[in-house]
PyMOL CGO cylinders between C-alpha atoms (Angstrom):
from pymol import cmd
from pymol.cgo import CYLINDER

trace = [
    CYLINDER, 183.16, 230.61, 137.72, 181.49, 233.40, 139.54, 0.3, 1, 1, 1, 1, 1, 1,
    CYLINDER, 181.49, 233.40, 139.54, 183.35, 236.13, 137.64, 0.3, 1, 1, 1, 1, 1, 1,
    CYLINDER, 183.35, 236.13, 137.64, 182.30, 234.89, 134.18, 0.3, 1, 1, 1, 1, 1, 1,
    CYLINDER, 182.30, 234.89, 134.18, 179.17, 236.50, 132.72, 0.3, 1, 1, 1, 1, 1, 1,
    CYLINDER, 179.17, 236.50, 132.72, 177.07, 234.56, 130.26, 0.3, 1, 1, 1, 1, 1, 1,
    CYLINDER, 177.07, 234.56, 130.26, 176.44, 236.41, 127.01, 0.3, 1, 1, 1, 1, 1, 1,
    CYLINDER, 176.44, 236.41, 127.01, 173.74, 235.80, 124.41, 0.3, 1, 1, 1, 1, 1, 1,
    CYLINDER, 173.74, 235.80, 124.41, 169.97, 235.89, 124.16, 0.3, 1, 1, 1, 1, 1, 1,
    CYLINDER, 169.97, 235.89, 124.16, 167.46, 234.13, 126.30, 0.3, 1, 1, 1, 1, 1, 1,
    CYLINDER, 167.46, 234.13, 126.30, 164.73, 232.03, 124.81, 0.3, 1, 1, 1, 1, 1, 1,
    CYLINDER, 164.73, 232.03, 124.81, 162.15, 234.68, 125.75, 0.3, 1, 1, 1, 1, 1, 1,
    CYLINDER, 162.15, 234.68, 125.75, 164.06, 237.42, 123.91, 0.3, 1, 1, 1, 1, 1, 1,
    CYLINDER, 164.06, 237.42, 123.91, 164.30, 235.27, 120.76, 0.3, 1, 1, 1, 1, 1, 1,
    CYLINDER, 164.30, 235.27, 120.76, 160.57, 234.50, 120.86, 0.3, 1, 1, 1, 1, 1, 1,
    CYLINDER, 160.57, 234.50, 120.86, 159.66, 238.19, 121.18, 0.3, 1, 1, 1, 1, 1, 1,
    CYLINDER, 159.66, 238.19, 121.18, 161.99, 239.13, 118.32, 0.3, 1, 1, 1, 1, 1, 1,
    CYLINDER, 161.99, 239.13, 118.32, 160.45, 236.44, 116.08, 0.3, 1, 1, 1, 1, 1, 1,
    CYLINDER, 160.45, 236.44, 116.08, 156.94, 237.62, 116.93, 0.3, 1, 1, 1, 1, 1, 1,
    CYLINDER, 156.94, 237.62, 116.93, 157.80, 241.23, 116.04, 0.3, 1, 1, 1, 1, 1, 1,
    CYLINDER, 157.80, 241.23, 116.04, 159.45, 240.11, 112.81, 0.3, 1, 1, 1, 1, 1, 1,
    CYLINDER, 159.45, 240.11, 112.81, 156.44, 237.93, 111.96, 0.3, 1, 1, 1, 1, 1, 1,
    CYLINDER, 156.44, 237.93, 111.96, 154.04, 240.85, 112.37, 0.3, 1, 1, 1, 1, 1, 1,
    CYLINDER, 154.04, 240.85, 112.37, 156.24, 242.98, 110.11, 0.3, 1, 1, 1, 1, 1, 1,
    CYLINDER, 156.24, 242.98, 110.11, 156.43, 240.29, 107.40, 0.3, 1, 1, 1, 1, 1, 1,
    CYLINDER, 156.43, 240.29, 107.40, 152.66, 239.74, 107.45, 0.3, 1, 1, 1, 1, 1, 1,
    CYLINDER, 152.66, 239.74, 107.45, 152.07, 243.51, 107.14, 0.3, 1, 1, 1, 1, 1, 1,
    CYLINDER, 152.07, 243.51, 107.14, 154.40, 243.78, 104.15, 0.3, 1, 1, 1, 1, 1, 1,
    CYLINDER, 154.40, 243.78, 104.15, 152.73, 240.80, 102.45, 0.3, 1, 1, 1, 1, 1, 1,
    CYLINDER, 152.73, 240.80, 102.45, 149.29, 242.37, 102.99, 0.3, 1, 1, 1, 1, 1, 1,
    CYLINDER, 149.29, 242.37, 102.99, 150.51, 245.60, 101.38, 0.3, 1, 1, 1, 1, 1, 1,
    CYLINDER, 150.51, 245.60, 101.38, 151.78, 243.70, 98.34, 0.3, 1, 1, 1, 1, 1, 1,
    CYLINDER, 151.78, 243.70, 98.34, 148.50, 241.80, 98.09, 0.3, 1, 1, 1, 1, 1, 1,
    CYLINDER, 148.50, 241.80, 98.09, 146.43, 245.00, 98.27, 0.3, 1, 1, 1, 1, 1, 1,
    CYLINDER, 146.43, 245.00, 98.27, 148.62, 246.58, 95.59, 0.3, 1, 1, 1, 1, 1, 1,
    CYLINDER, 148.62, 246.58, 95.59, 148.08, 243.61, 93.28, 0.3, 1, 1, 1, 1, 1, 1,
    CYLINDER, 148.08, 243.61, 93.28, 144.31, 243.73, 93.83, 0.3, 1, 1, 1, 1, 1, 1,
    CYLINDER, 144.31, 243.73, 93.83, 144.23, 247.45, 93.03, 0.3, 1, 1, 1, 1, 1, 1,
    CYLINDER, 144.23, 247.45, 93.03, 146.31, 246.90, 89.89, 0.3, 1, 1, 1, 1, 1, 1,
    CYLINDER, 146.31, 246.90, 89.89, 143.90, 244.20, 88.73, 0.3, 1, 1, 1, 1, 1, 1,
    CYLINDER, 143.90, 244.20, 88.73, 140.88, 246.45, 89.31, 0.3, 1, 1, 1, 1, 1, 1,
    CYLINDER, 140.88, 246.45, 89.31, 142.56, 249.32, 87.46, 0.3, 1, 1, 1, 1, 1, 1,
    CYLINDER, 142.56, 249.32, 87.46, 143.25, 247.04, 84.50, 0.3, 1, 1, 1, 1, 1, 1,
    CYLINDER, 143.25, 247.04, 84.50, 139.60, 245.96, 84.43, 0.3, 1, 1, 1, 1, 1, 1,
    CYLINDER, 139.60, 245.96, 84.43, 138.39, 249.56, 84.45, 0.3, 1, 1, 1, 1, 1, 1,
    CYLINDER, 138.39, 249.56, 84.45, 140.92, 250.56, 81.79, 0.3, 1, 1, 1, 1, 1, 1,
    CYLINDER, 140.92, 250.56, 81.79, 139.61, 247.80, 79.51, 0.3, 1, 1, 1, 1, 1, 1,
    CYLINDER, 139.61, 247.80, 79.51, 136.05, 249.07, 80.06, 0.3, 1, 1, 1, 1, 1, 1,
    CYLINDER, 136.05, 249.07, 80.06, 137.12, 252.61, 79.12, 0.3, 1, 1, 1, 1, 1, 1,
    CYLINDER, 137.12, 252.61, 79.12, 138.70, 251.36, 75.89, 0.3, 1, 1, 1, 1, 1, 1,
    CYLINDER, 138.70, 251.36, 75.89, 135.56, 249.40, 74.98, 0.3, 1, 1, 1, 1, 1, 1,
    CYLINDER, 135.56, 249.40, 74.98, 133.30, 252.38, 75.74, 0.3, 1, 1, 1, 1, 1, 1,
    CYLINDER, 133.30, 252.38, 75.74, 135.44, 254.79, 73.70, 0.3, 1, 1, 1, 1, 1, 1,
    CYLINDER, 135.44, 254.79, 73.70, 135.37, 252.35, 70.79, 0.3, 1, 1, 1, 1, 1, 1,
    CYLINDER, 135.37, 252.35, 70.79, 131.58, 252.10, 70.91, 0.3, 1, 1, 1, 1, 1, 1,
    CYLINDER, 131.58, 252.10, 70.91, 131.23, 255.89, 71.13, 0.3, 1, 1, 1, 1, 1, 1,
    CYLINDER, 131.23, 255.89, 71.13, 133.57, 256.35, 68.18, 0.3, 1, 1, 1, 1, 1, 1,
    CYLINDER, 133.57, 256.35, 68.18, 131.44, 253.88, 66.19, 0.3, 1, 1, 1, 1, 1, 1,
    CYLINDER, 131.44, 253.88, 66.19, 128.29, 255.83, 67.04, 0.3, 1, 1, 1, 1, 1, 1,
    CYLINDER, 128.29, 255.83, 67.04, 129.93, 259.09, 65.99, 0.3, 1, 1, 1, 1, 1, 1,
    CYLINDER, 129.93, 259.09, 65.99, 130.85, 257.71, 62.56, 0.3, 1, 1, 1, 1, 1, 1,
    CYLINDER, 130.85, 257.71, 62.56, 127.24, 256.91, 61.65, 0.3, 1, 1, 1, 1, 1, 1,
    CYLINDER, 127.24, 256.91, 61.65, 126.21, 259.56, 59.09, 0.3, 1, 1, 1, 1, 1, 1,
    CYLINDER, 126.21, 259.56, 59.09, 122.55, 259.66, 60.11, 0.3, 1, 1, 1, 1, 1, 1,
    CYLINDER, 122.55, 259.66, 60.11, 121.58, 259.17, 63.74, 0.3, 1, 1, 1, 1, 1, 1,
    CYLINDER, 121.58, 259.17, 63.74, 118.33, 257.47, 64.62, 0.3, 1, 1, 1, 1, 1, 1,
    CYLINDER, 118.33, 257.47, 64.62, 116.89, 257.13, 68.11, 0.3, 1, 1, 1, 1, 1, 1,
    CYLINDER, 116.89, 257.13, 68.11, 117.21, 253.62, 69.45, 0.3, 1, 1, 1, 1, 1, 1,
    CYLINDER, 117.21, 253.62, 69.45, 119.16, 251.34, 71.73, 0.3, 1, 1, 1, 1, 1, 1,
    CYLINDER, 119.16, 251.34, 71.73, 121.17, 248.17, 71.63, 0.3, 1, 1, 1, 1, 1, 1,
    CYLINDER, 121.17, 248.17, 71.63, 123.11, 245.80, 73.79, 0.3, 1, 1, 1, 1, 1, 1,
    CYLINDER, 123.11, 245.80, 73.79, 125.61, 243.04, 73.41, 0.3, 1, 1, 1, 1, 1, 1,
    CYLINDER, 125.61, 243.04, 73.41, 128.38, 241.10, 75.05, 0.3, 1, 1, 1, 1, 1, 1,
    CYLINDER, 128.38, 241.10, 75.05, 132.10, 240.67, 74.53, 0.3, 1, 1, 1, 1, 1, 1,
    CYLINDER, 132.10, 240.67, 74.53, 133.77, 237.27, 74.82, 0.3, 1, 1, 1, 1, 1, 1,
    CYLINDER, 133.77, 237.27, 74.82, 135.57, 238.10, 78.08, 0.3, 1, 1, 1, 1, 1, 1,
    CYLINDER, 135.57, 238.10, 78.08, 132.54, 238.83, 80.31, 0.3, 1, 1, 1, 1, 1, 1,
    CYLINDER, 132.54, 238.83, 80.31, 132.07, 242.52, 79.53, 0.3, 1, 1, 1, 1, 1, 1,
    CYLINDER, 132.07, 242.52, 79.53, 128.64, 243.67, 78.37, 0.3, 1, 1, 1, 1, 1, 1,
    CYLINDER, 128.64, 243.67, 78.37, 127.75, 246.87, 76.52, 0.3, 1, 1, 1, 1, 1, 1,
    CYLINDER, 127.75, 246.87, 76.52, 124.66, 249.00, 76.06, 0.3, 1, 1, 1, 1, 1, 1,
    CYLINDER, 124.66, 249.00, 76.06, 124.04, 252.09, 73.94, 0.3, 1, 1, 1, 1, 1, 1,
    CYLINDER, 124.04, 252.09, 73.94, 121.16, 254.51, 73.64, 0.3, 1, 1, 1, 1, 1, 1,
    CYLINDER, 121.16, 254.51, 73.64, 120.58, 257.30, 71.16, 0.3, 1, 1, 1, 1, 1, 1,
    CYLINDER, 120.58, 257.30, 71.16, 117.74, 259.70, 71.85, 0.3, 1, 1, 1, 1, 1, 1,
    CYLINDER, 117.74, 259.70, 71.85, 116.59, 263.07, 70.63, 0.3, 1, 1, 1, 1, 1, 1,
    CYLINDER, 116.59, 263.07, 70.63, 117.42, 265.69, 73.25, 0.3, 1, 1, 1, 1, 1, 1,
    CYLINDER, 117.42, 265.69, 73.25, 115.27, 268.73, 72.53, 0.3, 1, 1, 1, 1, 1, 1,
    CYLINDER, 115.27, 268.73, 72.53, 115.94, 270.14, 76.00, 0.3, 1, 1, 1, 1, 1, 1,
    CYLINDER, 115.94, 270.14, 76.00, 119.31, 271.30, 74.66, 0.3, 1, 1, 1, 1, 1, 1,
    CYLINDER, 119.31, 271.30, 74.66, 117.91, 273.18, 71.65, 0.3, 1, 1, 1, 1, 1, 1,
    CYLINDER, 117.91, 273.18, 71.65, 114.54, 274.46, 72.84, 0.3, 1, 1, 1, 1, 1, 1,
    CYLINDER, 114.54, 274.46, 72.84, 115.28, 277.25, 75.29, 0.3, 1, 1, 1, 1, 1, 1,
    CYLINDER, 115.28, 277.25, 75.29, 112.76, 279.47, 76.96, 0.3, 1, 1, 1, 1, 1, 1,
    CYLINDER, 112.76, 279.47, 76.96, 114.90, 282.58, 76.86, 0.3, 1, 1, 1, 1, 1, 1,
    CYLINDER, 114.90, 282.58, 76.86, 115.12, 283.88, 73.28, 0.3, 1, 1, 1, 1, 1, 1,
    CYLINDER, 115.12, 283.88, 73.28, 118.40, 285.69, 73.98, 0.3, 1, 1, 1, 1, 1, 1,
    CYLINDER, 118.40, 285.69, 73.98, 120.05, 282.35, 74.74, 0.3, 1, 1, 1, 1, 1, 1,
    CYLINDER, 120.05, 282.35, 74.74, 118.69, 280.57, 71.64, 0.3, 1, 1, 1, 1, 1, 1,
    CYLINDER, 118.69, 280.57, 71.64, 121.57, 279.16, 69.58, 0.3, 1, 1, 1, 1, 1, 1,
    CYLINDER, 121.57, 279.16, 69.58, 122.02, 280.93, 66.29, 0.3, 1, 1, 1, 1, 1, 1,
    CYLINDER, 122.02, 280.93, 66.29, 123.04, 279.52, 62.90, 0.3, 1, 1, 1, 1, 1, 1,
    CYLINDER, 123.04, 279.52, 62.90, 121.91, 275.97, 63.59, 0.3, 1, 1, 1, 1, 1, 1,
    CYLINDER, 121.91, 275.97, 63.59, 119.77, 276.03, 60.46, 0.3, 1, 1, 1, 1, 1, 1,
    CYLINDER, 119.77, 276.03, 60.46, 116.02, 275.68, 60.18, 0.3, 1, 1, 1, 1, 1, 1,
    CYLINDER, 116.02, 275.68, 60.18, 114.58, 274.63, 63.50, 0.3, 1, 1, 1, 1, 1, 1,
    CYLINDER, 114.58, 274.63, 63.50, 112.62, 271.69, 62.14, 0.3, 1, 1, 1, 1, 1, 1,
    CYLINDER, 112.62, 271.69, 62.14, 115.55, 270.09, 60.27, 0.3, 1, 1, 1, 1, 1, 1,
    CYLINDER, 115.55, 270.09, 60.27, 118.24, 269.86, 62.97, 0.3, 1, 1, 1, 1, 1, 1,
    CYLINDER, 118.24, 269.86, 62.97, 118.07, 268.53, 66.47, 0.3, 1, 1, 1, 1, 1, 1,
    CYLINDER, 118.07, 268.53, 66.47, 120.41, 267.51, 69.25, 0.3, 1, 1, 1, 1, 1, 1,
    CYLINDER, 120.41, 267.51, 69.25, 120.97, 263.82, 69.94, 0.3, 1, 1, 1, 1, 1, 1,
    CYLINDER, 120.97, 263.82, 69.94, 122.27, 262.38, 73.19, 0.3, 1, 1, 1, 1, 1, 1,
    CYLINDER, 122.27, 262.38, 73.19, 124.45, 259.31, 72.76, 0.3, 1, 1, 1, 1, 1, 1,
    CYLINDER, 124.45, 259.31, 72.76, 125.05, 257.18, 75.86, 0.3, 1, 1, 1, 1, 1, 1,
    CYLINDER, 125.05, 257.18, 75.86, 127.36, 254.18, 75.93, 0.3, 1, 1, 1, 1, 1, 1,
    CYLINDER, 127.36, 254.18, 75.93, 127.80, 251.93, 78.99, 0.3, 1, 1, 1, 1, 1, 1,
    CYLINDER, 127.80, 251.93, 78.99, 130.17, 249.03, 79.55, 0.3, 1, 1, 1, 1, 1, 1,
    CYLINDER, 130.17, 249.03, 79.55, 129.42, 246.65, 82.42, 0.3, 1, 1, 1, 1, 1, 1,
    CYLINDER, 129.42, 246.65, 82.42, 131.52, 243.91, 83.99, 0.3, 1, 1, 1, 1, 1, 1,
    CYLINDER, 131.52, 243.91, 83.99, 131.11, 241.53, 86.94, 0.3, 1, 1, 1, 1, 1, 1,
    CYLINDER, 131.11, 241.53, 86.94, 132.99, 242.67, 90.05, 0.3, 1, 1, 1, 1, 1, 1,
    CYLINDER, 132.99, 242.67, 90.05, 131.64, 240.29, 92.67, 0.3, 1, 1, 1, 1, 1, 1,
    CYLINDER, 131.64, 240.29, 92.67, 128.93, 237.66, 92.74, 0.3, 1, 1, 1, 1, 1, 1,
    CYLINDER, 128.93, 237.66, 92.74, 126.16, 240.20, 93.37, 0.3, 1, 1, 1, 1, 1, 1,
    CYLINDER, 126.16, 240.20, 93.37, 127.69, 243.47, 92.10, 0.3, 1, 1, 1, 1, 1, 1,
    CYLINDER, 127.69, 243.47, 92.10, 128.58, 244.89, 88.68, 0.3, 1, 1, 1, 1, 1, 1,
    CYLINDER, 128.58, 244.89, 88.68, 130.97, 247.62, 87.68, 0.3, 1, 1, 1, 1, 1, 1,
    CYLINDER, 130.97, 247.62, 87.68, 129.82, 250.15, 85.09, 0.3, 1, 1, 1, 1, 1, 1,
    CYLINDER, 129.82, 250.15, 85.09, 131.51, 252.85, 83.01, 0.3, 1, 1, 1, 1, 1, 1,
    CYLINDER, 131.51, 252.85, 83.01, 129.25, 255.28, 81.12, 0.3, 1, 1, 1, 1, 1, 1,
    CYLINDER, 129.25, 255.28, 81.12, 130.03, 257.97, 78.56, 0.3, 1, 1, 1, 1, 1, 1,
    CYLINDER, 130.03, 257.97, 78.56, 127.48, 260.51, 77.31, 0.3, 1, 1, 1, 1, 1, 1,
    CYLINDER, 127.48, 260.51, 77.31, 127.89, 263.00, 74.53, 0.3, 1, 1, 1, 1, 1, 1,
    CYLINDER, 127.89, 263.00, 74.53, 125.76, 265.28, 72.38, 0.3, 1, 1, 1, 1, 1, 1,
    CYLINDER, 125.76, 265.28, 72.38, 125.72, 265.50, 68.60, 0.3, 1, 1, 1, 1, 1, 1,
    CYLINDER, 125.72, 265.50, 68.60, 123.79, 267.70, 66.21, 0.3, 1, 1, 1, 1, 1, 1,
    CYLINDER, 123.79, 267.70, 66.21, 122.04, 265.80, 63.44, 0.3, 1, 1, 1, 1, 1, 1,
    CYLINDER, 122.04, 265.80, 63.44, 119.16, 265.78, 61.06, 0.3, 1, 1, 1, 1, 1, 1,
    CYLINDER, 119.16, 265.78, 61.06, 115.83, 265.36, 62.78, 0.3, 1, 1, 1, 1, 1, 1,
    CYLINDER, 115.83, 265.36, 62.78, 114.64, 261.81, 62.28, 0.3, 1, 1, 1, 1, 1, 1,
    CYLINDER, 114.64, 261.81, 62.28, 111.17, 261.60, 60.80, 0.3, 1, 1, 1, 1, 1, 1,
    CYLINDER, 111.17, 261.60, 60.80, 109.15, 258.42, 61.15, 0.3, 1, 1, 1, 1, 1, 1,
]
cmd.load_cgo(trace, "trace")
């Protein structure tokens, strides 16, 4: 039986092959898990964007803006805040050549800044936030 060679794998070769395959499988599973986490976070942010755009659209449909603020909460854990303020820094310019023309009488119109924020819980001690700001010309609010 000296001339016959044994063919096949040794136990050591099989163990090394299984270890390499195990590392590869774990790596692939981690990649899938990270992809799912990122998809979940993107969905959360996309929902916040939709809520913020809806709130901003509501604020833009109000015929007469008044300075103020408000806050509230949606049923699914998202919170919202809005602020409307007069923003004279956009209409009162020091350089007369840069003064906007055809805005009407100076004391009747003003610029308002509308800010809408949507907040959601990300972790136990951290919140995510999405904020939109815009400007709108409106009648000056007199108190």
